[in-house]
PASEBA-1860 file (N, C-alpha, C; in nm, 3 decimals):
! residues 230
1> MEFGSLHE> 16.559/-0.082/-1.370/16.638/0.003/-1.459/16.785/0.002/-1.419 ~ 16.813/0.001/-1.286/16.950/0.008/-1.242/16.980/-0.101/-1.139 ~ 16.897/-0.206/-1.138/16.913/-0.306/-1.033/17.048/-0.376/-1.042 ~ 17.100/-0.395/-1.164/17.229/-0.462/-1.178/17.341/-0.382/-1.113 ~ 17.339/-0.251/-1.132/17.439/-0.165/-1.071/17.428/-0.169/-0.919 ~ 17.306/-0.171/-0.868/17.286/-0.175/-0.722/17.331/-0.308/-0.664 ~ 17.300/-0.418/-0.734/17.345/-0.550/-0.688/17.497/-0.555/-0.680 ~ 17.563/-0.506/-0.785/17.708/-0.511/-0.788/17.770/-0.419/-0.682
9> TLLITGVA> 17.705/-0.305/-0.657/17.753/-0.217/-0.551/17.748/-0.289/-0.417 ~ 17.638/-0.360/-0.391/17.626/-0.435/-0.266/17.736/-0.540/-0.254 ~ 17.761/-0.615/-0.361/17.860/-0.722/-0.356/18.001/-0.668/-0.342 ~ 18.032/-0.562/-0.416/18.166/-0.504/-0.408/18.191/-0.448/-0.268 ~ 18.090/-0.382/-0.210/18.104/-0.330/-0.075/18.121/-0.443/0.025 ~ 18.049/-0.553/0.004/18.064/-0.668/0.093/18.204/-0.725/0.091 ~ 18.261/-0.741/-0.029/18.398/-0.792/-0.041/18.496/-0.697/0.026 ~ 18.480/-0.566/0.001/18.570/-0.467/0.061/18.561/-0.471/0.213
17> TILVIRTQ> 18.441/-0.492/0.265/18.424/-0.498/0.411/18.499/-0.616/0.470 ~ 18.489/-0.732/0.406/18.560/-0.850/0.454/18.711/-0.825/0.455 ~ 18.762/-0.766/0.347/18.906/-0.739/0.340/18.949/-0.643/0.451 ~ 18.869/-0.542/0.477/18.902/-0.446/0.583/18.899/-0.515/0.719 ~ 18.796/-0.597/0.744/18.784/-0.667/0.873/18.903/-0.758/0.896 ~ 18.934/-0.841/0.796/19.044/-0.937/0.812/19.178/-0.865/0.831 ~ 19.198/-0.757/0.757/19.323/-0.682/0.771/19.334/-0.618/0.909 ~ 19.223/-0.558/0.954/19.223/-0.493/1.085/19.246/-0.594/1.197
25> LWLTNYPQ> 19.183/-0.711/1.188/19.202/-0.813/1.291/19.346/-0.865/1.292 ~ 19.403/-0.881/1.174/19.542/-0.930/1.167/19.639/-0.828/1.226 ~ 19.616/-0.699/1.196/19.705/-0.594/1.245/19.694/-0.575/1.396 ~ 19.576/-0.605/1.453/19.554/-0.583/1.598/19.557/-0.713/1.677 ~ 19.603/-0.821/1.614/19.616/-0.950/1.682/19.482/-1.005/1.733 ~ 19.379/-0.987/1.653/19.248/-1.047/1.676/19.192/-1.016/1.815 ~ 19.164/-0.888/1.842/19.105/-0.854/1.972/18.958/-0.897/1.978 ~ 18.903/-0.903/2.097/18.762/-0.937/2.116/18.693/-0.821/2.185
33> LGGAGLHI> 18.573/-0.789/2.136/18.492/-0.684/2.196/18.399/-0.747/2.298 ~ 18.416/-0.710/2.423/18.334/-0.768/2.529/18.416/-0.788/2.654 ~ 18.371/-0.877/2.737/18.440/-0.904/2.862/18.347/-0.973/2.958 ~ 18.402/-1.025/3.068/18.322/-1.094/3.172/18.245/-1.210/3.111 ~ 18.312/-1.284/3.022/18.249/-1.399/2.961/18.164/-1.368/2.840 ~ 18.159/-1.242/2.800/18.079/-1.202/2.685/18.170/-1.171/2.566 ~ 18.119/-1.200/2.446/18.191/-1.166/2.324/18.090/-1.114/2.222 ~ 18.106/-0.988/2.182/18.015/-0.928/2.085/18.071/-0.956/1.946
41> AHLLWGGL> 18.020/-1.058/1.881/18.067/-1.097/1.749/18.029/-0.991/1.646 ~ 18.115/-0.974/1.543/18.082/-0.872/1.444/17.968/-0.914/1.352 ~ 17.921/-1.038/1.366/17.797/-1.078/1.301/17.682/-0.985/1.342 ~ 17.683/-0.942/1.469/17.576/-0.854/1.519/17.581/-0.719/1.450 ~ 17.702/-0.669/1.424/17.713/-0.544/1.349/17.660/-0.562/1.207 ~ 17.682/-0.681/1.151/17.628/-0.709/1.018/17.476/-0.700/1.017 ~ 17.413/-0.760/1.116/17.267/-0.751/1.124/17.220/-0.609/1.141 ~ 17.295/-0.530/1.220/17.257/-0.391/1.241/17.264/-0.311/1.111
49> FMLLAIGL> 17.372/-0.330/1.035/17.386/-0.258/0.908/17.280/-0.301/0.808 ~ 17.250/-0.431/0.801/17.147/-0.477/0.707/17.010/-0.425/0.747 ~ 16.983/-0.419/0.878/16.857/-0.361/0.925/16.850/-0.214/0.888 ~ 16.961/-0.143/0.903/16.964/-0.002/0.866/16.936/0.017/0.718 ~ 16.992/-0.071/0.633/16.968/-0.061/0.489/16.819/-0.081/0.458 ~ 16.758/-0.179/0.523/16.614/-0.201/0.503/16.534/-0.081/0.549 ~ 16.573/-0.025/0.664/16.504/0.092/0.717/16.513/0.211/0.623 ~ 16.629/0.230/0.559/16.644/0.340/0.464/16.548/0.324/0.347
57> LLTFLGRG> 16.538/0.201/0.295/16.451/0.176/0.180/16.304/0.192/0.215 ~ 16.269/0.156/0.340/16.128/0.164/0.381/16.087/0.304/0.423 ~ 16.185/0.390/0.451/16.153/0.521/0.508/16.166/0.635/0.409 ~ 16.264/0.628/0.319/16.294/0.742/0.232/16.262/0.708/0.086 ~ 16.228/0.813/0.012/16.201/0.801/-0.130/16.323/0.847/-0.210 ~ 16.330/0.804/-0.334/16.435/0.855/-0.423/16.531/0.747/-0.467 ~ 16.590/0.771/-0.584/16.686/0.676/-0.640/16.818/0.681/-0.565 ~ 16.855/0.799/-0.515/16.982/0.813/-0.446/16.990/0.728/-0.321
65> IRRVAAIV> 16.878/0.714/-0.251/16.881/0.639/-0.126/16.903/0.490/-0.153 ~ 16.868/0.443/-0.272/16.892/0.302/-0.305/17.042/0.273/-0.309 ~ 17.118/0.368/-0.363/17.263/0.350/-0.369/17.322/0.347/-0.229 ~ 17.273/0.437/-0.143/17.320/0.439/-0.004/17.285/0.307/0.065 ~ 17.162/0.259/0.043/17.119/0.133/0.105/17.201/0.015/0.054 ~ 17.238/0.018/-0.075/17.320/-0.091/-0.129/17.457/-0.094/-0.062 ~ 17.514/0.024/-0.038/17.645/0.030/0.028/17.634/-0.014/0.174 ~ 17.534/0.039/0.245/17.516/0.002/0.386/17.484/-0.147/0.399
73> GGVGFGFF> 17.397/-0.197/0.311/17.364/-0.339/0.312/17.484/-0.426/0.279 ~ 17.568/-0.379/0.187/17.690/-0.453/0.153/17.785/-0.462/0.270 ~ 17.798/-0.353/0.345/17.881/-0.356/0.466/17.825/-0.459/0.566 ~ 17.693/-0.457/0.583/17.631/-0.552/0.674/17.650/-0.696/0.631 ~ 17.634/-0.721/0.501/17.652/-0.857/0.451/17.797/-0.902/0.468 ~ 17.890/-0.809/0.448/18.031/-0.842/0.468/18.060/-0.883/0.611 ~ 18.008/-0.806/0.707/18.024/-0.841/0.849/17.964/-0.979/0.878 ~ 17.847/-1.003/0.819/17.776/-1.129/0.845/17.851/-1.250/0.788
81> IDELGKFI> 17.882/-1.244/0.660/17.939/-1.362/0.594/18.082/-1.387/0.636 ~ 18.150/-1.286/0.691/18.287/-1.305/0.737/18.295/-1.408/0.849 ~ 18.188/-1.423/0.924/18.188/-1.517/1.036/18.131/-1.653/0.997 ~ 18.131/-1.684/0.870/18.076/-1.811/0.822/18.138/-1.931/0.894 ~ 18.270/-1.927/0.913/18.338/-2.039/0.977/18.281/-2.074/1.113 ~ 18.235/-1.975/1.187/18.181/-2.001/1.320/18.052/-2.082/1.316 ~ 17.977/-2.068/1.207/17.843/-2.125/1.204/17.831/-2.251/1.119 ~ 17.945/-2.299/1.071/17.941/-2.427/1.002/18.034/-2.529/1.069
89> TADNNYFY> 18.087/-2.492/1.185/18.174/-2.583/1.260/18.117/-2.604/1.400 ~ 18.138/-2.724/1.453/18.084/-2.758/1.585/18.149/-2.676/1.696 ~ 18.275/-2.636/1.677/18.345/-2.561/1.781/18.350/-2.411/1.754 ~ 18.261/-2.360/1.667/18.255/-2.217/1.635/18.392/-2.161/1.596 ~ 18.455/-2.227/1.500/18.592/-2.194/1.463/18.594/-2.085/1.355 ~ 18.622/-1.962/1.395/18.631/-1.851/1.301/18.742/-1.873/1.197 ~ 18.847/-1.946/1.237/18.964/-1.966/1.152/18.955/-2.094/1.068 ~ 18.836/-2.151/1.058/18.816/-2.271/0.976/18.860/-2.240/0.833
97> KPAAALIY> 18.965/-2.308/0.787/19.030/-2.270/0.662/18.939/-2.277/0.539 ~ 18.855/-2.380/0.524/18.769/-2.384/0.405/18.667/-2.270/0.399 ~ 18.648/-2.197/0.510/18.548/-2.089/0.510/18.582/-1.983/0.406 ~ 18.711/-1.951/0.390/18.750/-1.849/0.293/18.709/-1.888/0.152 ~ 18.730/-2.015/0.117/18.692/-2.063/-0.016/18.540/-2.060/-0.032 ~ 18.468/-2.095/0.074/18.322/-2.093/0.068/18.269/-1.950/0.050 ~ 18.329/-1.856/0.122/18.289/-1.716/0.106/18.314/-1.669/-0.038 ~ 18.429/-1.707/-0.091/18.462/-1.673/-0.230/18.357/-1.729/-0.326
105> LIFIGLFS> 18.320/-1.855/-0.306/18.221/-1.918/-0.394/18.084/-1.853/-0.379 ~ 18.049/-1.811/-0.259/17.921/-1.743/-0.238/17.916/-1.613/-0.317 ~ 18.023/-1.536/-0.312/18.024/-1.409/-0.386/18.026/-1.432/-0.537 ~ 18.099/-1.533/-0.581/18.100/-1.564/-0.725/17.959/-1.606/-0.769 ~ 17.892/-1.688/-0.688/17.757/-1.731/-0.721/17.660/-1.614/-0.727 ~ 17.669/-1.523/-0.630/17.579/-1.408/-0.628/17.607/-1.315/-0.747 ~ 17.735/-1.296/-0.779/17.769/-1.211/-0.893/17.718/-1.274/-1.023 ~ 17.735/-1.404/-1.037/17.686/-1.473/-1.158/17.535/-1.462/-1.168
113> LTRTLQRR> 17.467/-1.471/-1.053/17.321/-1.461/-1.053/17.275/-1.323/-1.100 ~ 17.337/-1.217/-1.048/17.293/-1.083/-1.088/17.325/-1.057/-1.235 ~ 17.437/-1.112/-1.286/17.468/-1.097/-1.428/17.365/-1.171/-1.514 ~ 17.324/-1.288/-1.469/17.222/-1.364/-1.543/17.090/-1.288/-1.546 ~ 17.053/-1.229/-1.434/16.929/-1.151/-1.428/16.936/-1.030/-1.521 ~ 17.052/-0.967/-1.529/17.066/-0.852/-1.618/17.053/-0.894/-1.764 ~ 17.111/-1.007/-1.800/17.102/-1.052/-1.939/16.960/-1.090/-1.978 ~ 16.884/-1.140/-1.880/16.748/-1.186/-1.910/16.643/-1.079/-1.889
121> ERVGAPDE> 16.686/-0.960/-1.847/16.589/-0.854/-1.821/16.516/-0.817/-1.950 ~ 16.386/-0.811/-1.941/16.304/-0.770/-2.054/16.222/-0.649/-2.011 ~ 16.253/-0.536/-2.072/16.184/-0.411/-2.036/16.084/-0.378/-2.145 ~ 15.957/-0.374/-2.108/15.852/-0.342/-2.202/15.822/-0.193/-2.200 ~ 15.732/-0.151/-2.290/15.697/-0.010/-2.300/15.643/0.046/-2.168 ~ 15.556/-0.026/-2.096/15.509/0.028/-1.967/15.623/0.047/-1.867 ~ 15.724/-0.042/-1.873/15.837/-0.028/-1.781/15.919/0.097/-1.812 ~ 15.931/0.130/-1.940/16.003/0.251/-1.977/15.934/0.374/-1.917
129> VANAVDLL> 15.801/0.375/-1.924/15.726/0.488/-1.866/15.744/0.491/-1.714 ~ 15.735/0.374/-1.651/15.750/0.368/-1.506/15.888/0.417/-1.461 ~ 15.992/0.381/-1.537/16.127/0.426/-1.503/16.142/0.577/-1.523 ~ 16.076/0.630/-1.625/16.079/0.775/-1.645/16.009/0.847/-1.530 ~ 15.900/0.791/-1.482/15.829/0.848/-1.367/15.919/0.845/-1.243 ~ 15.995/0.735/-1.230/16.088/0.724/-1.117/16.191/0.837/-1.120 ~ 16.244/0.865/-1.238/16.338/0.976/-1.253/16.271/1.110/-1.229 ~ 16.144/1.120/-1.270/16.070/1.245/-1.250/16.053/1.274/-1.101
137> GDAARGGL> 16.048/1.168/-1.021/16.039/1.187/-0.877/16.158/1.266/-0.823 ~ 16.277/1.244/-0.882/16.394/1.321/-0.841/16.376/1.469/-0.876 ~ 16.310/1.495/-0.987/16.286/1.634/-1.025/16.194/1.702/-0.923 ~ 16.094/1.628/-0.874/16.002/1.684/-0.774/16.075/1.718/-0.645 ~ 16.182/1.644/-0.617/16.261/1.671/-0.496/16.381/1.760/-0.524 ~ 16.388/1.816/-0.646/16.497/1.906/-0.680/16.629/1.835/-0.701 ~ 16.622/1.706/-0.736/16.746/1.630/-0.749/16.775/1.580/-0.889 ~ 16.713/1.638/-0.991/16.733/1.591/-1.128/16.840/1.674/-1.197
145> DEAQRRRA> 16.942/1.608/-1.251/17.042/1.682/-1.328/17.017/1.661/-1.478 ~ 17.095/1.729/-1.561/17.071/1.726/-1.705/17.087/1.587/-1.763 ~ 17.186/1.512/-1.716/17.208/1.377/-1.767/17.089/1.287/-1.735 ~ 17.034/1.301/-1.616/16.919/1.221/-1.578/16.796/1.261/-1.658 ~ 16.780/1.390/-1.687/16.667/1.432/-1.770/16.678/1.371/-1.910 ~ 16.797/1.375/-1.968/16.814/1.313/-2.100/16.784/1.164/-2.095 ~ 16.824/1.101/-1.987/16.797/0.958/-1.972/16.647/0.931/-1.964 ~ 16.574/1.015/-1.889/16.429/0.998/-1.878/16.361/1.020/-2.012
153> LALLDRAD> 16.405/1.122/-2.087/16.346/1.147/-2.218/16.376/1.033/-2.315 ~ 16.495/0.973/-2.303/16.528/0.858/-2.387/16.438/0.739/-2.355 ~ 16.405/0.723/-2.228/16.313/0.616/-2.189/16.176/0.638/-2.253 ~ 16.130/0.762/-2.254/16.001/0.792/-2.315/16.006/0.773/-2.467 ~ 16.121/0.795/-2.528/16.134/0.771/-2.672/16.113/0.624/-2.705 ~ 16.150/0.536/-2.613/16.134/0.392/-2.636/15.997/0.341/-2.593 ~ 15.920/0.426/-2.526/15.786/0.385/-2.481/15.686/0.393/-2.596 ~ 15.568/0.340/-2.571/15.461/0.344/-2.671/15.409/0.487/-2.683
161> AADPLVGP> 15.420/0.545/-2.803/15.377/0.683/-2.823/15.228/0.701/-2.798 ~ 15.151/0.591/-2.807/15.007/0.601/-2.785/14.971/0.603/-2.637 ~ 15.066/0.576/-2.551/15.040/0.579/-2.407/15.004/0.721/-2.365 ~ 14.887/0.740/-2.300/14.845/0.877/-2.264/14.938/0.947/-2.165 ~ 15.026/0.871/-2.100/15.117/0.933/-2.004/15.244/0.989/-2.068 ~ 15.277/0.941/-2.187/15.405/0.977/-2.248/15.413/1.126/-2.277 ~ 15.310/1.182/-2.342/15.312/1.324/-2.378/15.324/1.416/-2.257 ~ 15.234/1.402/-2.158/15.245/1.489/-2.040/15.378/1.473/-1.966
169> LRGVLERA> 15.427/1.351/-1.955/15.555/1.330/-1.887/15.669/1.399/-1.960 ~ 15.666/1.389/-2.093/15.771/1.454/-2.171/15.768/1.605/-2.149 ~ 15.648/1.661/-2.148/15.637/1.805/-2.128/15.688/1.848/-1.991 ~ 15.654/1.771/-1.888/15.700/1.805/-1.753/15.852/1.795/-1.744 ~ 15.908/1.690/-1.804/16.054/1.673/-1.798/16.127/1.783/-1.874 ~ 16.072/1.825/-1.987/16.138/1.929/-2.065/16.134/2.063/-1.995 ~ 16.032/2.085/-1.912/16.021/2.214/-1.842/16.080/2.210/-1.701 ~ 16.110/2.091/-1.652/16.156/2.078/-1.513/16.292/2.144/-1.494
177> PVRAARAP> 16.310/2.217/-1.384/16.442/2.275/-1.356/16.541/2.164/-1.322 ~ 16.665/2.183/-1.359/16.768/2.083/-1.330/16.874/2.146/-1.241 ~ 16.937/2.064/-1.162/17.045/2.109/-1.075/17.179/2.074/-1.140 ~ 17.282/2.137/-1.093/17.416/2.102/-1.138/17.450/1.963/-1.086 ~ 17.514/1.884/-1.170/17.550/1.747/-1.130/17.651/1.753/-1.016 ~ 17.629/1.668/-0.917/17.719/1.664/-0.802/17.841/1.579/-0.833 ~ 17.953/1.619/-0.777/18.074/1.537/-0.789/18.054/1.409/-0.710 ~ 18.094/1.294/-0.763/18.076/1.167/-0.692/18.163/1.161/-0.568
185> GPAAVAVT> 18.111/1.096/-0.464/18.188/1.078/-0.343/18.293/0.969/-0.361 ~ 18.384/0.957/-0.264/18.490/0.855/-0.274/18.436/0.714/-0.288 ~ 18.329/0.682/-0.214/18.272/0.546/-0.222/18.217/0.519/-0.361 ~ 18.146/0.617/-0.419/18.090/0.599/-0.553/18.199/0.581/-0.657 ~ 18.307/0.660/-0.645/18.417/0.649/-0.741/18.484/0.512/-0.729 ~ 18.505/0.466/-0.605/18.570/0.336/-0.584/18.486/0.222/-0.642 ~ 18.355/0.224/-0.615/18.268/0.118/-0.665/18.263/0.121/-0.817 ~ 18.253/0.241/-0.877/18.249/0.252/-1.023/18.377/0.199/-1.085
193> TVRRAIVR> 18.490/0.230/-1.025/18.619/0.183/-1.076/18.627/0.032/-1.074 ~ 18.583/-0.029/-0.963/18.587/-0.175/-0.951/18.492/-0.238/-1.051 ~ 18.372/-0.182/-1.067/18.275/-0.238/-1.161/18.330/-0.235/-1.304 ~ 18.394/-0.127/-1.342/18.450/-0.118/-1.478/18.565/-0.218/-1.496 ~ 18.645/-0.236/-1.391/18.754/-0.332/-1.399/18.700/-0.473/-1.417 ~ 18.591/-0.504/-1.347/18.530/-0.638/-1.360/18.479/-0.660/-1.501 ~ 18.413/-0.557/-1.556/18.358/-0.570/-1.692/18.470/-0.589/-1.794 ~ 18.581/-0.516/-1.776/18.692/-0.529/-1.871/18.752/-0.668/-1.868
201> RRPGRASP> 18.752/-0.733/-1.753/18.814/-0.864/-1.740/18.726/-0.977/-1.792 ~ 18.601/-0.947/-1.817/18.512/-1.051/-1.866/18.540/-1.076/-2.013 ~ 18.576/-1.197/-2.052/18.611/-1.225/-2.191/18.494/-1.204/-2.285 ~ 18.524/-1.140/-2.398/18.423/-1.125/-2.501/18.322/-1.017/-2.475 ~ 18.340/-0.940/-2.366/18.245/-0.835/-2.336/18.316/-0.701/-2.333 ~ 18.259/-0.603/-2.399/18.320/-0.471/-2.403/18.287/-0.394/-2.277 ~ 18.371/-0.297/-2.247/18.345/-0.211/-2.133/18.224/-0.123/-2.163 ~ 18.145/-0.090/-2.059/18.031/-0.003/-2.082/18.077/0.137/-2.120
209> PPSPGCSA> 17.999/0.208/-2.201/18.039/0.343/-2.238/18.040/0.432/-2.116 ~ 18.132/0.530/-2.111/18.137/0.618/-1.995/18.013/0.704/-1.986 ~ 17.975/0.738/-1.863/17.861/0.825/-1.842/17.898/0.966/-1.885 ~ 17.797/1.052/-1.907/17.827/1.190/-1.944/17.916/1.255/-1.839 ~ 18.024/1.318/-1.883/18.116/1.382/-1.791/18.226/1.291/-1.743 ~ 18.226/1.163/-1.786/18.329/1.069/-1.744/18.413/1.029/-1.864 ~ 18.540/1.012/-1.843/18.628/0.968/-1.949/18.619/0.818/-1.964 ~ 18.678/0.764/-2.071/18.673/0.620/-2.093/18.744/0.544/-1.984
217> SGRCSRSS> 18.835/0.607/-1.912/18.906/0.540/-1.804/18.824/0.532/-1.678 ~ 18.706/0.597/-1.678/18.621/0.593/-1.560/18.637/0.712/-1.469 ~ 18.728/0.807/-1.503/18.746/0.924/-1.420/18.633/1.022/-1.445 ~ 18.586/1.081/-1.337/18.474/1.173/-1.347/18.521/1.317/-1.331 ~ 18.457/1.404/-1.405/18.486/1.546/-1.388/18.417/1.595/-1.262 ~ 18.453/1.711/-1.218/18.394/1.767/-1.098/18.245/1.794/-1.115 ~ 18.201/1.812/-1.238/18.063/1.854/-1.261/17.969/1.740/-1.289 ~ 18.014/1.618/-1.283/17.923/1.508/-1.311/17.964/1.385/-1.236
225> ACSSSS> 17.870/1.294/-1.220/17.896/1.171/-1.148/17.899/1.055/-1.244 ~ 17.987/0.962/-1.221/17.993/0.841/-1.303/17.884/0.748/-1.257 ~ 17.810/0.694/-1.350/17.711/0.592/-1.314/17.699/0.499/-1.431 ~ 17.695/0.369/-1.403/17.682/0.269/-1.509/17.539/0.223/-1.512 ~ 17.476/0.230/-1.625/17.340/0.180/-1.636/17.340/0.031/-1.642 ~ 17.236/-0.027/-1.588/17.228/-0.173/-1.585/17.178/-0.227/-1.716
END
């Protein structure tokens, strides 16, 4: 239901991480962490962050944790791929000039792949019900807001009315208590802004409609969070 948004969040976070790493190294004259013949490469931090992202997904339930895992995983991937030059040269040359172009091509390839998957996504009636159940899980944990409830009910509207699960699910969703929508954090706002900018730059494609509580420019009100559906 939202895999495209999660993929793009991971990629955008990865690119931002590389930019931060390269800027920080340039400003500090490329220091090394370690000593006595040891060097702790930031590739190791990348593995740690990616392991943490996997651990979050395996340990916690909920849609919100997927967004956190996408950000943490993106940071880890950024740390990892930034050291590409070291692992494609015989002398472990971090400053291997073609590495920057290769990293760029890797991100372009991954972004193109996720866009292709989004265009080819085929959601059937059972998937609509499954996605509504996923949103209902947030209600069980007290994390469902009004916009998400409307989204879940819209999913059930597209499902097969003869499905025995549709009626009971609709009733539960209509009676479920909702919480006030949380204001988006800085990371969520930054990722949403970048995603909208990318969509606007794509020729022949319109910008996605703003989420409830968000203006067409992508700015969110205090009472709602911006989220782009995949």
